[in-house]
N, C-alpha and C positions, 0 to 999 in steps of 0.2 A: 910829789909831782911838780909843784910850783918851783921848788928849789932846782930841780933838774932842768926845767924850762928856762929859768933865769940864767943858769950856768951854760946852757947850750948856745952854740953859734946859730946863725940864721938858718943854715941848712939842716940842723938837727932838731929844731923845735917841732916841726910837723911830725917827724918820726916818733919823738917822745910822747907827744900828745896822743897820736893814734895808738901807740902801744898801751897807754894808760886807758884809753877808751875801750880797747879790745878787752883788757883785763877786767874793767868794770862791767862791761856787758856780759862777759863770760860768767862773772860772779852773780850778776842779777839773774841770768838765765838759770843757773844752777839753783839759786834760791827759790825762784818761782816754780820751777819744775818740781823741786823737792816738796815744797808746800802743797802744790796741786796734787801730788801723789799721796802724801801722807800727813797732811795738816790736820789739826784738831777741830777747826771751825769750818763748817760747810760753806758759809758765805765767803770766807777768806780763801778757801780752796777754789771756789768758783772764780774769784777775782784773780788769783794767781794763775789759773789755767787760761784766763782771758788775756793776760798780759804776756804770756809766753810767745805767741806769734808776733806781738809788737816788738819784743826784744830780739827775736830772730830776724825780723825785718831790719832792725837797726844794725844788727851784726852783718847782714848781707850788704847794706849800704856802706858800712865801714870797710868791708872787704874790697869793695870797688875803689875806695880811696887808698887802701894800703894792701895791695895784692900780696899774698904770702904771709899775712899776719893771722 
């Protein structure tokens, strides 16, 4: 990601950053949803299920910054 940002012109930096944020939040959401549904440790399953709405809220805010991503 940093190499892409360094190589980008001023107009492209935000788009690159937001695309990477979307990808990272999508991965985090899938990880936490997966563990919440089928994890081996109950306390970690609870923690994972509690973080899902937080990640979803972050994705919603990201969508406001980068519509269509």
